[in-house]
Every structure is written in C-alpha cells, then in structure tokens.
VMD Tcl script that builds the backbone (N, CA, C; Angstrom):
set m [mol new atoms 537]
animate dup $m
set s [atomselect $m all]
$s set {name element resname resid chain x y z} {
  {N N MET 1 A 70.930 101.951 90.124}
  {CA C MET 1 A 71.965 101.690 91.099}
  {C C MET 1 A 73.145 102.605 90.796}
  {N N SER 2 A 73.648 103.284 91.786}
  {CA C SER 2 A 74.765 104.208 91.568}
  {C C SER 2 A 76.079 103.450 91.550}
  {N N ALA 3 A 77.047 104.043 90.873}
  {CA C ALA 3 A 78.382 103.433 90.787}
  {C C ALA 3 A 79.054 103.523 92.150}
  {N N PRO 4 A 79.902 102.530 92.485}
  {CA C PRO 4 A 80.608 102.594 93.776}
  {C C PRO 4 A 81.521 103.811 93.818}
  {N N THR 5 A 81.603 104.385 94.982}
  {CA C THR 5 A 82.465 105.560 95.117}
  {C C THR 5 A 83.897 105.123 95.365}
  {N N THR 6 A 84.818 105.885 94.833}
  {CA C THR 6 A 86.235 105.621 95.046}
  {C C THR 6 A 86.640 106.246 96.363}
  {N N PRO 7 A 87.327 105.469 97.213}
  {CA C PRO 7 A 87.746 106.071 98.484}
  {C C PRO 7 A 88.730 107.206 98.235}
  {N N PRO 8 A 88.753 108.185 99.118}
  {CA C PRO 8 A 89.710 109.284 98.934}
  {C C PRO 8 A 91.135 108.760 98.999}
  {N N PRO 9 A 92.071 109.492 98.404}
  {CA C PRO 9 A 93.470 109.043 98.463}
  {C C PRO 9 A 93.891 108.803 99.903}
  {N N TRP 10 A 94.729 107.831 100.068}
  {CA C TRP 10 A 95.130 107.355 101.389}
  {C C TRP 10 A 96.630 107.190 101.391}
  {N N GLY 11 A 97.228 107.104 102.527}
  {CA C GLY 11 A 98.670 106.930 102.586}
  {C C GLY 11 A 99.381 108.168 102.061}
  {N N PRO 12 A 100.573 107.996 101.480}
  {CA C PRO 12 A 101.325 109.161 101.013}
  {C C PRO 12 A 100.593 109.934 99.916}
  {N N ALA 13 A 99.778 109.255 99.112}
  {CA C ALA 13 A 99.027 109.951 98.054}
  {C C ALA 13 A 98.013 110.922 98.647}
  {N N GLY 14 A 97.447 110.571 99.781}
  {CA C GLY 14 A 96.448 111.422 100.407}
  {C C GLY 14 A 97.004 112.464 101.356}
  {N N PHE 15 A 98.093 112.122 102.037}
  {CA C PHE 15 A 98.626 112.991 103.085}
  {C C PHE 15 A 99.931 113.678 102.730}
  {N N GLY 16 A 100.591 113.211 101.667}
  {CA C GLY 16 A 101.909 113.731 101.306}
  {C C GLY 16 A 102.996 112.925 101.988}
  {N N ASP 17 A 104.213 113.017 101.443}
  {CA C ASP 17 A 105.351 112.315 102.037}
  {C C ASP 17 A 106.527 113.268 102.104}
  {N N PRO 18 A 106.826 113.768 103.310}
  {CA C PRO 18 A 106.176 113.452 104.584}
  {C C PRO 18 A 104.769 114.054 104.655}
  {N N CYS 19 A 103.988 113.597 105.627}
  {CA C CYS 19 A 102.628 114.111 105.809}
  {C C CYS 19 A 102.677 115.627 105.932}
  {N N ARG 20 A 101.831 116.290 105.144}
  {CA C ARG 20 A 101.784 117.759 105.135}
  {C C ARG 20 A 101.480 118.347 106.515}
  {N N ASP 21 A 100.771 117.606 107.329}
  {CA C ASP 21 A 100.344 118.124 108.622}
  {C C ASP 21 A 101.262 117.703 109.762}
  {N N CYS 22 A 101.458 116.403 109.931}
  {CA C CYS 22 A 102.160 115.908 111.123}
  {C C CYS 22 A 103.623 115.563 110.880}
  {N N GLY 23 A 104.062 115.559 109.626}
  {CA C GLY 23 A 105.458 115.278 109.321}
  {C C GLY 23 A 105.831 113.807 109.275}
  {N N PHE 24 A 104.862 112.905 109.356}
  {CA C PHE 24 A 105.156 111.472 109.319}
  {C C PHE 24 A 105.863 111.114 108.013}
  {N N ARG 25 A 106.933 110.325 108.135}
  {CA C ARG 25 A 107.688 109.845 106.964}
  {C C ARG 25 A 107.186 108.459 106.569}
  {N N TRP 26 A 106.591 108.346 105.401}
  {CA C TRP 26 A 106.070 107.078 104.928}
  {C C TRP 26 A 107.190 106.112 104.549}
  {N N SER 27 A 108.391 106.622 104.378}
  {CA C SER 27 A 109.515 105.775 103.987}
  {C C SER 27 A 110.118 105.009 105.171}
  {N N MET 28 A 109.616 105.219 106.379}
  {CA C MET 28 A 110.185 104.496 107.527}
  {C C MET 28 A 110.006 102.997 107.321}
  {N N THR 29 A 110.881 102.234 107.927}
  {CA C THR 29 A 110.780 100.780 107.834}
  {C C THR 29 A 109.568 100.303 108.627}
  {N N THR 30 A 109.151 99.083 108.354}
  {CA C THR 30 A 108.036 98.541 109.135}
  {C C THR 30 A 108.440 98.369 110.593}
  {N N ALA 31 A 109.708 98.040 110.840}
  {CA C ALA 31 A 110.169 97.926 112.236}
  {C C ALA 31 A 110.072 99.276 112.937}
  {N N GLU 32 A 110.437 100.346 112.254}
  {CA C GLU 32 A 110.306 101.686 112.841}
  {C C GLU 32 A 108.839 102.021 113.089}
  {N N ALA 33 A 107.973 101.638 112.160}
  {CA C ALA 33 A 106.542 101.911 112.315}
  {C C ALA 33 A 105.959 101.135 113.498}
  {N N VAL 34 A 106.364 99.878 113.652}
  {CA C VAL 34 A 105.892 99.082 114.789}
  {C C VAL 34 A 106.396 99.707 116.091}
  {N N ALA 35 A 107.646 100.145 116.110}
  {CA C ALA 35 A 108.202 100.779 117.311}
  {C C ALA 35 A 107.468 102.076 117.648}
  {N N LEU 36 A 107.123 102.855 116.626}
  {CA C LEU 36 A 106.381 104.100 116.850}
  {C C LEU 36 A 105.047 103.790 117.531}
  {N N VAL 37 A 104.373 102.771 117.053}
  {CA C VAL 37 A 103.095 102.378 117.658}
  {C C VAL 37 A 103.330 101.850 119.073}
  {N N GLY 38 A 104.382 101.078 119.262}
  {CA C GLY 38 A 104.685 100.553 120.593}
  {C C GLY 38 A 104.954 101.642 121.614}
  {N N ASP 39 A 105.511 102.761 121.142}
  {CA C ASP 39 A 105.789 103.901 122.023}
  {C C ASP 39 A 104.575 104.802 122.241}
  {N N ALA 40 A 103.516 104.595 121.480}
  {CA C ALA 40 A 102.351 105.487 121.542}
  {C C ALA 40 A 101.746 105.608 122.943}
  {N N PRO 41 A 101.556 104.527 123.692}
  {CA C PRO 41 A 100.952 104.694 125.025}
  {C C PRO 41 A 101.752 105.641 125.918}
  {N N GLY 42 A 103.061 105.480 125.951}
  {CA C GLY 42 A 103.892 106.364 126.768}
  {C C GLY 42 A 103.878 107.797 126.269}
  {N N ARG 43 A 103.919 107.963 124.982}
  {CA C ARG 43 A 103.911 109.326 124.415}
  {C C ARG 43 A 102.593 110.040 124.679}
  {N N PHE 44 A 101.476 109.321 124.487}
  {CA C PHE 44 A 100.174 109.942 124.758}
  {C C PHE 44 A 100.012 110.228 126.250}
  {N N THR 45 A 100.430 109.292 127.092}
  {CA C THR 45 A 100.304 109.495 128.537}
  {C C THR 45 A 101.063 110.739 128.972}
  {N N ALA 46 A 102.285 110.902 128.491}
  {CA C ALA 46 A 103.079 112.094 128.835}
  {C C ALA 46 A 102.436 113.354 128.265}
  {N N LEU 47 A 101.925 113.258 127.051}
  {CA C LEU 47 A 101.340 114.422 126.393}
  {C C LEU 47 A 100.107 114.937 127.130}
  {N N VAL 48 A 99.278 114.034 127.632}
  {CA C VAL 48 A 98.002 114.451 128.229}
  {C C VAL 48 A 98.080 114.660 129.734}
  {N N GLU 49 A 99.279 114.590 130.295}
  {CA C GLU 49 A 99.412 114.807 131.733}
  {C C GLU 49 A 98.802 116.159 132.112}
  {N N GLY 50 A 97.916 116.138 133.063}
  {CA C GLY 50 A 97.246 117.352 133.507}
  {C C GLY 50 A 95.996 117.698 132.700}
  {N N ALA 51 A 95.733 116.979 131.627}
  {CA C ALA 51 A 94.530 117.234 130.816}
  {C C ALA 51 A 93.343 116.490 131.416}
  {N N GLU 52 A 92.162 116.975 131.117}
  {CA C GLU 52 A 90.947 116.301 131.569}
  {C C GLU 52 A 90.462 115.277 130.554}
  {N N GLY 53 A 90.779 115.508 129.291}
  {CA C GLY 53 A 90.320 114.634 128.218}
  {C C GLY 53 A 89.158 115.208 127.448}
  {N N SER 54 A 88.452 116.158 128.056}
  {CA C SER 54 A 87.287 116.763 127.398}
  {C C SER 54 A 87.668 117.950 126.510}
  {N N GLU 55 A 88.952 118.314 126.505}
  {CA C GLU 55 A 89.395 119.436 125.678}
  {C C GLU 55 A 89.128 119.118 124.203}
  {N N GLN 56 A 88.692 120.142 123.470}
  {CA C GLN 56 A 88.391 119.930 122.052}
  {C C GLN 56 A 88.833 121.146 121.246}
  {N N HIS 57 A 89.570 120.884 120.193}
  {CA C HIS 57 A 90.021 121.936 119.282}
  {C C HIS 57 A 88.810 122.439 118.504}
  {N N PRO 58 A 88.710 123.735 118.248}
  {CA C PRO 58 A 87.532 124.248 117.543}
  {C C PRO 58 A 87.403 123.734 116.108}
  {N N ASP 59 A 88.502 123.264 115.518}
  {CA C ASP 59 A 88.461 122.795 114.137}
  {C C ASP 59 A 88.454 121.273 114.005}
  {N N LEU 60 A 88.413 120.562 115.129}
  {CA C LEU 60 A 88.475 119.100 115.087}
  {C C LEU 60 A 87.209 118.486 115.680}
  {N N GLY 61 A 86.944 117.255 115.307}
  {CA C GLY 61 A 85.689 116.625 115.684}
  {C C GLY 61 A 85.658 115.912 117.011}
  {N N TRP 62 A 86.821 115.549 117.563}
  {CA C TRP 62 A 86.820 114.736 118.772}
  {C C TRP 62 A 87.548 115.436 119.900}
  {N N THR 63 A 87.280 114.989 121.108}
  {CA C THR 63 A 87.986 115.475 122.294}
  {C C THR 63 A 89.365 114.812 122.359}
  {N N VAL 64 A 90.189 115.267 123.289}
  {CA C VAL 64 A 91.493 114.652 123.516}
  {C C VAL 64 A 91.312 113.162 123.826}
  {N N ALA 65 A 90.424 112.836 124.752}
  {CA C ALA 65 A 90.189 111.428 125.091}
  {C C ALA 65 A 89.642 110.663 123.888}
  {N N GLY 66 A 88.822 111.315 123.090}
  {CA C GLY 66 A 88.290 110.683 121.882}
  {C C GLY 66 A 89.382 110.304 120.904}
  {N N TYR 67 A 90.374 111.184 120.733}
  {CA C TYR 67 A 91.486 110.847 119.840}
  {C C TYR 67 A 92.309 109.688 120.387}
  {N N VAL 68 A 92.540 109.672 121.683}
  {CA C VAL 68 A 93.290 108.562 122.278}
  {C C VAL 68 A 92.508 107.261 122.077}
  {N N GLN 69 A 91.202 107.304 122.319}
  {CA C GLN 69 A 90.370 106.113 122.130}
  {C C GLN 69 A 90.368 105.681 120.669}
  {N N HIS 70 A 90.334 106.638 119.754}
  {CA C HIS 70 A 90.367 106.297 118.328}
  {C C HIS 70 A 91.650 105.552 117.967}
  {N N VAL 71 A 92.779 106.017 118.468}
  {CA C VAL 71 A 94.039 105.345 118.158}
  {C C VAL 71 A 93.978 103.904 118.669}
  {N N ALA 72 A 93.461 103.700 119.875}
  {CA C ALA 72 A 93.320 102.340 120.411}
  {C C ALA 72 A 92.393 101.507 119.527}
  {N N ASP 73 A 91.253 102.058 119.171}
  {CA C ASP 73 A 90.302 101.314 118.334}
  {C C ASP 73 A 90.890 101.011 116.963}
  {N N ASN 74 A 91.641 101.951 116.412}
  {CA C ASN 74 A 92.256 101.750 115.110}
  {C C ASN 74 A 93.278 100.608 115.167}
  {N N LEU 75 A 94.088 100.590 116.235}
  {CA C LEU 75 A 95.057 99.504 116.401}
  {C C LEU 75 A 94.361 98.151 116.510}
  {N N LEU 76 A 93.303 98.094 117.289}
  {CA C LEU 76 A 92.587 96.835 117.462}
  {C C LEU 76 A 91.908 96.386 116.174}
  {N N GLY 77 A 91.303 97.314 115.457}
  {CA C GLY 77 A 90.620 96.958 114.219}
  {C C GLY 77 A 91.563 96.432 113.152}
  {N N TRP 78 A 92.600 97.198 112.869}
  {CA C TRP 78 A 93.558 96.766 111.854}
  {C C TRP 78 A 94.330 95.537 112.333}
  {N N GLY 79 A 94.647 95.471 113.614}
  {CA C GLY 79 A 95.324 94.295 114.146}
  {C C GLY 79 A 94.473 93.046 113.975}
  {N N ALA 80 A 93.183 93.158 114.223}
  {CA C ALA 80 A 92.277 92.020 114.023}
  {C C ALA 80 A 92.265 91.597 112.553}
  {N N GLY 81 A 92.305 92.566 111.657}
  {CA C GLY 81 A 92.359 92.233 110.233}
  {C C GLY 81 A 93.622 91.467 109.880}
  {N N LEU 82 A 94.761 91.919 110.407}
  {CA C LEU 82 A 96.025 91.216 110.148}
  {C C LEU 82 A 96.001 89.820 110.763}
  {N N ALA 83 A 95.446 89.702 111.978}
  {CA C ALA 83 A 95.360 88.393 112.627}
  {C C ALA 83 A 94.488 87.438 111.801}
  {N N ALA 84 A 93.391 87.944 111.280}
  {CA C ALA 84 A 92.523 87.111 110.444}
  {C C ALA 84 A 93.260 86.665 109.184}
  {N N ALA 85 A 93.987 87.584 108.561}
  {CA C ALA 85 A 94.737 87.227 107.353}
  {C C ALA 85 A 95.827 86.208 107.675}
  {N N LEU 86 A 96.491 86.363 108.822}
  {CA C LEU 86 A 97.500 85.372 109.236}
  {C C LEU 86 A 96.877 83.991 109.427}
  {N N ALA 87 A 95.632 83.962 109.862}
  {CA C ALA 87 A 94.934 82.694 110.095}
  {C C ALA 87 A 94.325 82.120 108.816}
  {N N GLY 88 A 94.556 82.794 107.682}
  {CA C GLY 88 A 94.068 82.286 106.412}
  {C C GLY 88 A 92.771 82.890 105.905}
  {N N TRP 89 A 92.275 83.911 106.579}
  {CA C TRP 89 A 91.034 84.567 106.152}
  {C C TRP 89 A 91.298 85.270 104.829}
  {N N GLU 90 A 90.585 84.866 103.798}
  {CA C GLU 90 A 90.812 85.446 102.473}
  {C C GLU 90 A 89.597 86.187 101.956}
  {N N ARG 91 A 88.624 86.381 102.809}
  {CA C ARG 91 A 87.437 87.129 102.406}
  {C C ARG 91 A 87.613 88.602 102.746}
  {N N GLU 92 A 86.668 89.392 102.321}
  {CA C GLU 92 A 86.736 90.835 102.565}
  {C C GLU 92 A 86.787 91.131 104.057}
  {N N TYR 93 A 87.701 92.012 104.435}
  {CA C TYR 93 A 87.777 92.479 105.811}
  {C C TYR 93 A 87.033 93.811 105.881}
  {N N VAL 94 A 85.988 93.867 106.661}
  {CA C VAL 94 A 85.148 95.054 106.756}
  {C C VAL 94 A 85.467 95.779 108.055}
  {N N SER 95 A 85.718 97.059 107.947}
  {CA C SER 95 A 85.912 97.863 109.152}
  {C C SER 95 A 85.018 99.093 109.055}
  {N N PRO 96 A 84.462 99.501 110.172}
  {CA C PRO 96 A 83.573 100.657 110.150}
  {C C PRO 96 A 84.347 101.960 109.964}
  {N N ALA 97 A 83.648 102.964 109.489}
  {CA C ALA 97 A 84.242 104.295 109.357}
  {C C ALA 97 A 84.509 104.856 110.756}
  {N N PRO 98 A 85.639 105.560 110.938}
  {CA C PRO 98 A 85.992 106.075 112.268}
  {C C PRO 98 A 84.897 106.917 112.932}
  {N N ASP 99 A 84.209 107.753 112.166}
  {CA C ASP 99 A 83.167 108.578 112.780}
  {C C ASP 99 A 81.982 107.739 113.260}
  {N N ASP 100 A 81.728 106.612 112.596}
  {CA C ASP 100 A 80.669 105.711 113.056}
  {C C ASP 100 A 81.058 105.086 114.400}
  {N N VAL 101 A 82.311 104.662 114.512}
  {CA C VAL 101 A 82.803 104.101 115.779}
  {C C VAL 101 A 82.717 105.164 116.873}
  {N N ALA 102 A 83.116 106.383 116.544}
  {CA C ALA 102 A 83.100 107.477 117.525}
  {C C ALA 102 A 81.689 107.719 118.064}
  {N N ARG 103 A 80.691 107.653 117.189}
  {CA C ARG 103 A 79.306 107.854 117.631}
  {C C ARG 103 A 78.858 106.713 118.538}
  {N N VAL 104 A 79.125 105.482 118.117}
  {CA C VAL 104 A 78.663 104.325 118.878}
  {C C VAL 104 A 79.356 104.251 120.234}
  {N N LYS 105 A 80.664 104.523 120.261}
  {CA C LYS 105 A 81.424 104.408 121.509}
  {C C LYS 105 A 81.420 105.690 122.330}
  {N N ARG 106 A 80.755 106.713 121.826}
  {CA C ARG 106 A 80.631 107.987 122.540}
  {C C ARG 106 A 82.001 108.585 122.873}
  {N N TYR 107 A 82.800 108.827 121.831}
  {CA C TYR 107 A 84.115 109.434 122.031}
  {C C TYR 107 A 84.013 110.758 122.788}
  {N N ASP 108 A 82.872 111.422 122.688}
  {CA C ASP 108 A 82.700 112.689 123.387}
  {C C ASP 108 A 82.613 112.518 124.894}
  {N N ALA 109 A 82.400 111.289 125.365}
  {CA C ALA 109 A 82.212 111.054 126.798}
  {C C ALA 109 A 83.193 110.036 127.382}
  {N N VAL 110 A 84.085 109.513 126.569}
  {CA C VAL 110 A 84.999 108.488 127.079}
  {C C VAL 110 A 85.950 109.105 128.107}
  {N N PRO 111 A 86.148 108.446 129.254}
  {CA C PRO 111 A 87.095 108.970 130.248}
  {C C PRO 111 A 88.536 108.802 129.749}
  {N N LEU 112 A 89.344 109.819 129.943}
  {CA C LEU 112 A 90.730 109.778 129.499}
  {C C LEU 112 A 91.488 108.583 130.085}
  {N N PRO 113 A 91.357 108.262 131.378}
  {CA C PRO 113 A 92.072 107.084 131.890}
  {C C PRO 113 A 91.660 105.789 131.181}
  {N N ALA 114 A 90.400 105.675 130.821}
  {CA C ALA 114 A 89.932 104.482 130.110}
  {C C ALA 114 A 90.545 104.415 128.714}
  {N N ALA 115 A 90.618 105.551 128.044}
  {CA C ALA 115 A 91.205 105.588 126.704}
  {C C ALA 115 A 92.690 105.244 126.747}
  {N N LEU 116 A 93.402 105.759 127.734}
  {CA C LEU 116 A 94.828 105.444 127.872}
  {C C LEU 116 A 95.031 103.961 128.188}
  {N N TRP 117 A 94.185 103.404 129.029}
  {CA C TRP 117 A 94.247 101.974 129.337}
  {C C TRP 117 A 94.045 101.162 128.061}
  {N N ALA 118 A 93.011 101.508 127.295}
  {CA C ALA 118 A 92.724 100.795 126.047}
  {C C ALA 118 A 93.896 100.917 125.070}
  {N N LEU 119 A 94.494 102.093 124.999}
  {CA C LEU 119 A 95.630 102.290 124.096}
  {C C LEU 119 A 96.800 101.398 124.493}
  {N N GLY 120 A 97.083 101.277 125.779}
  {CA C GLY 120 A 98.173 100.413 126.219}
  {C C GLY 120 A 97.959 98.961 125.797}
  {N N HIS 121 A 96.754 98.461 126.004}
  {CA C HIS 121 A 96.452 97.079 125.631}
  {C C HIS 121 A 96.452 96.902 124.116}
  {N N ALA 122 A 95.901 97.850 123.409}
  {CA C ALA 122 A 95.848 97.759 121.944}
  {C C ALA 122 A 97.250 97.784 121.337}
  {N N ALA 123 A 98.130 98.617 121.866}
  {CA C ALA 123 A 99.495 98.706 121.338}
  {C C ALA 123 A 100.251 97.403 121.562}
  {N N ARG 124 A 100.050 96.783 122.723}
  {CA C ARG 124 A 100.711 95.495 122.982}
  {C C ARG 124 A 100.190 94.419 122.028}
  {N N ALA 125 A 98.894 94.377 121.808}
  {CA C ALA 125 A 98.312 93.399 120.883}
  {C C ALA 125 A 98.814 93.652 119.458}
  {N N TRP 126 A 98.887 94.916 119.088}
  {CA C TRP 126 A 99.378 95.291 117.759}
  {C C TRP 126 A 100.823 94.813 117.567}
  {N N ALA 127 A 101.641 95.021 118.574}
  {CA C ALA 127 A 103.055 94.642 118.491}
  {C C ALA 127 A 103.219 93.127 118.347}
  {N N GLU 128 A 102.239 92.355 118.814}
  {CA C GLU 128 A 102.292 90.900 118.660}
  {C C GLU 128 A 101.929 90.451 117.252}
  {N N VAL 129 A 101.014 91.133 116.599}
  {CA C VAL 129 A 100.506 90.655 115.312}
  {C C VAL 129 A 101.170 91.320 114.107}
  {N N ALA 130 A 101.604 92.560 114.222}
  {CA C ALA 130 A 102.120 93.271 113.046}
  {C C ALA 130 A 103.395 92.650 112.468}
  {N N PRO 131 A 104.435 92.391 113.267}
  {CA C PRO 131 A 105.658 91.821 112.664}
  {C C PRO 131 A 105.442 90.476 111.962}
  {N N PRO 132 A 104.721 89.510 112.580}
  {CA C PRO 132 A 104.513 88.258 111.847}
  {C C PRO 132 A 103.675 88.438 110.580}
  {N N ALA 133 A 102.746 89.394 110.592}
  {CA C ALA 133 A 101.946 89.645 109.387}
  {C C ALA 133 A 102.820 90.189 108.264}
  {N N VAL 134 A 103.748 91.084 108.603}
  {CA C VAL 134 A 104.681 91.605 107.598}
  {C C VAL 134 A 105.583 90.480 107.102}
  {N N ASP 135 A 106.123 89.698 108.031}
  {CA C ASP 135 A 107.019 88.597 107.657}
  {C C ASP 135 A 106.332 87.590 106.739}
  {N N ALA 136 A 105.043 87.366 106.954}
  {CA C ALA 136 A 104.288 86.399 106.150}
  {C C ALA 136 A 103.729 87.018 104.865}
  {N N ASP 137 A 103.973 88.311 104.662}
  {CA C ASP 137 A 103.455 89.010 103.470}
  {C C ASP 137 A 101.939 88.849 103.320}
  {N N VAL 138 A 101.205 88.928 104.441}
  {CA C VAL 138 A 99.753 88.790 104.343}
  {C C VAL 138 A 99.149 89.997 103.623}
  {N N VAL 139 A 97.983 89.769 103.081}
  {CA C VAL 139 A 97.257 90.809 102.353}
  {C C VAL 139 A 95.851 90.873 102.928}
  {N N LEU 140 A 95.386 92.088 103.168}
  {CA C LEU 140 A 93.996 92.304 103.565}
  {C C LEU 140 A 93.205 92.731 102.337}
  {N N HIS 141 A 92.017 92.210 102.228}
  {CA C HIS 141 A 91.085 92.654 101.192}
  {C C HIS 141 A 90.089 93.553 101.919}
  {N N HIS 142 A 90.455 94.826 102.027}
  {CA C HIS 142 A 89.711 95.766 102.864}
  {C C HIS 142 A 88.475 96.291 102.141}
  {N N SER 143 A 87.408 96.468 102.899}
  {CA C SER 143 A 86.122 96.862 102.321}
  {C C SER 143 A 86.150 98.212 101.605}
  {N N ARG 144 A 86.938 99.159 102.098}
  {CA C ARG 144 A 86.969 100.491 101.471}
  {C C ARG 144 A 88.282 100.783 100.756}
  {N N ARG 145 A 89.359 100.157 101.156}
  {CA C ARG 145 A 90.685 100.481 100.635}
  {C C ARG 145 A 91.192 99.499 99.593}
  {N N GLY 146 A 90.519 98.363 99.456}
  {CA C GLY 146 A 90.962 97.369 98.483}
  {C C GLY 146 A 92.051 96.473 99.047}
  {N N ARG 147 A 92.905 95.999 98.164}
  {CA C ARG 147 A 93.966 95.053 98.515}
  {C C ARG 147 A 95.119 95.798 99.171}
  {N N LEU 148 A 95.444 95.416 100.411}
  {CA C LEU 148 A 96.506 96.082 101.174}
  {C C LEU 148 A 97.471 95.056 101.737}
  {N N ASP 149 A 98.754 95.216 101.427}
  {CA C ASP 149 A 99.745 94.336 102.028}
  {C C ASP 149 A 100.009 94.795 103.464}
  {N N ALA 150 A 100.541 93.871 104.265}
  {CA C ALA 150 A 100.742 94.143 105.687}
  {C C ALA 150 A 101.661 95.334 105.919}
  {N N ALA 151 A 102.708 95.505 105.114}
  {CA C ALA 151 A 103.624 96.638 105.295}
  {C C ALA 151 A 102.887 97.965 105.110}
  {N N THR 152 A 101.973 98.022 104.161}
  {CA C THR 152 A 101.180 99.239 103.953}
  {C C THR 152 A 100.291 99.496 105.162}
  {N N VAL 153 A 99.664 98.454 105.683}
  {CA C VAL 153 A 98.800 98.595 106.857}
  {C C VAL 153 A 99.613 99.086 108.051}
  {N N VAL 154 A 100.781 98.501 108.259}
  {CA C VAL 154 A 101.619 98.877 109.406}
  {C C VAL 154 A 101.997 100.355 109.331}
  {N N ARG 155 A 102.406 100.825 108.169}
  {CA C ARG 155 A 102.765 102.249 108.036}
  {C C ARG 155 A 101.538 103.149 108.200}
  {N N ALA 156 A 100.402 102.730 107.674}
  {CA C ALA 156 A 99.188 103.538 107.787}
  {C C ALA 156 A 98.742 103.657 109.243}
  {N N VAL 157 A 98.837 102.575 109.990}
  {CA C VAL 157 A 98.447 102.605 111.396}
  {C C VAL 157 A 99.434 103.460 112.199}
  {N N ALA 158 A 100.710 103.365 111.866}
  {CA C ALA 158 A 101.706 104.218 112.533}
  {C C ALA 158 A 101.430 105.685 112.220}
  {N N HIS 159 A 101.060 105.976 110.973}
  {CA C HIS 159 A 100.719 107.361 110.625}
  {C C HIS 159 A 99.520 107.827 111.435}
  {N N ASP 160 A 98.510 106.987 111.546}
  {CA C ASP 160 A 97.317 107.358 112.302}
  {C C ASP 160 A 97.678 107.725 113.742}
  {N N ALA 161 A 98.495 106.898 114.380}
  {CA C ALA 161 A 98.901 107.179 115.760}
  {C C ALA 161 A 99.696 108.480 115.850}
  {N N HIS 162 A 100.632 108.658 114.931}
  {CA C HIS 162 A 101.464 109.876 114.927}
  {C C HIS 162 A 100.620 111.116 114.636}
  {N N HIS 163 A 99.744 111.011 113.645}
  {CA C HIS 163 A 98.917 112.144 113.233}
  {C C HIS 163 A 97.976 112.569 114.365}
  {N N HIS 164 A 97.382 111.596 115.029}
  {CA C HIS 164 A 96.435 111.950 116.091}
  {C C HIS 164 A 97.137 112.423 117.355}
  {N N ARG 165 A 98.378 112.041 117.552}
  {CA C ARG 165 A 99.155 112.653 118.639}
  {C C ARG 165 A 99.331 114.135 118.333}
  {N N TRP 166 A 99.584 114.463 117.071}
  {CA C TRP 166 A 99.684 115.860 116.635}
  {C C TRP 166 A 98.347 116.573 116.858}
  {N N ASP 167 A 97.232 115.898 116.558}
  {CA C ASP 167 A 95.906 116.493 116.814}
  {C C ASP 167 A 95.720 116.804 118.297}
  {N N VAL 168 A 96.159 115.894 119.158}
  {CA C VAL 168 A 96.046 116.113 120.610}
  {C C VAL 168 A 96.954 117.273 121.029}
  {N N GLU 169 A 98.182 117.315 120.514}
  {CA C GLU 169 A 99.103 118.419 120.845}
  {C C GLU 169 A 98.480 119.764 120.497}
  {N N ARG 170 A 97.932 119.875 119.299}
  {CA C ARG 170 A 97.376 121.179 118.908}
  {C C ARG 170 A 96.068 121.483 119.631}
  {N N THR 171 A 95.326 120.450 119.990}
  {CA C THR 171 A 94.125 120.669 120.798}
  {C C THR 171 A 94.509 121.232 122.157}
  {N N LEU 172 A 95.481 120.602 122.799}
  {CA C LEU 172 A 95.899 121.082 124.119}
  {C C LEU 172 A 96.495 122.475 124.031}
  {N N ALA 173 A 97.257 122.765 123.007}
  {CA C ALA 173 A 97.821 124.114 122.831}
  {C C ALA 173 A 96.703 125.139 122.656}
  {N N ALA 174 A 95.701 124.811 121.843}
  {CA C ALA 174 A 94.607 125.759 121.589}
  {C C ALA 174 A 93.732 125.955 122.826}
  {N N THR 175 A 93.467 124.896 123.564}
  {CA C THR 175 A 92.562 125.026 124.709}
  {C C THR 175 A 93.257 125.641 125.910}
  {N N HIS 176 A 94.562 125.440 126.053}
  {CA C HIS 176 A 95.273 126.057 127.170}
  {C C HIS 176 A 95.524 127.537 126.915}
  {N N LEU 177 A 95.631 127.916 125.652}
  {CA C LEU 177 A 95.807 129.337 125.324}
  {C C LEU 177 A 94.519 130.097 125.551}
  {N N SER 178 A 93.385 129.398 125.351}
  {CA C SER 178 A 92.116 130.108 125.477}
  {C C SER 178 A 91.563 130.088 126.898}
  {N N SER 179 A 92.213 129.371 127.817}
  {CA C SER 179 A 91.657 129.331 129.176}
  {C C SER 179 A 92.282 130.364 130.075}
}
mol reanalyze $m
mol bondsrecalc $m
mol representation Tube
mol addrep $m
C-alpha cells in the first residue's frame, strides 16, 4: 500500500501573497472576501459581454464558459460543506477534483448563459452561508486539504473566483488578438 500523497500547497503558501498571478490579497477580511464573491456574477457578466463562451486560451484547460461554470460549482461545493458543518456535520467532507467535475459536467460544452445563471444562484447561496459559518467558527474536515476553518475557506473561494476571472480576461485577450 502506498503512502498517502500530500496535497500541493494551497492558499498563500501555494499561490503567494498576493497571488503571483492574479494579485489576490489573502489578507483581506472575510467580509471583503464574501463581497468579492457576491460581486462575481456582475463582474463575469460584464467581462464576457460579446463572448461566445467557447473561447479557450492555448495554455489553459477550460473554455470561458467552463471557467464561469467552475466558479459556480466551486461556490456550491464549498458552500455545501460550510452548510453541513453549520448543521453539525463532523465527518469528512469530500469534494471532487475540479478536473473530474469538468469532465462529468462537460465544461467544454456548457452554454455561457447557463454558466452565468448558475454563477448568479451560487453566489447568492454562498452569501447566505459564508458569514454565519465564519461567525460560528465552523471547521471542515476536507478530504484533500485537511482541517479548514471557515475563514480560510471563504478566502480560498474568493481567490478562486478572482483568479478565474483573471483566467477569463487573459483568455479573451488572447483569443481576440488571434482572430
């Protein structure tokens, strides 16, 4: 039997503070992080205006619509974990790897309007569960990341939304320059 693998560094240890790529500041308050996520639907909608959603950066794995769908799925997944912890769930919270979700949900074929719709609903649900989870100091026992307090989860999810908005920006810049 092989030894369990250690997950790659995550949060500021993995991405830098601020993030080396997207500039996200890990020192932001949880309220700022929740607000950033709450603004994500409007920011993504404005960013992708005129896009088809099928645009793909040559160095990235997903389409524009795929990244929007991923942000929605990420909000729902982590939000469900926080909701379970708020309800007293003390067992391991298991979440699938993002690329596994992308394959199953066909991120390569998701319609951009559907992804934006999902993001709007996911952000509203996230905004309902994240603040009370932080206030209650809930902890997730995550399958790959270990023990995570709600404030860490909130900042990580905000980073994911911010980082993938940057991925969409550079995808659109690269695909519009090449057309």
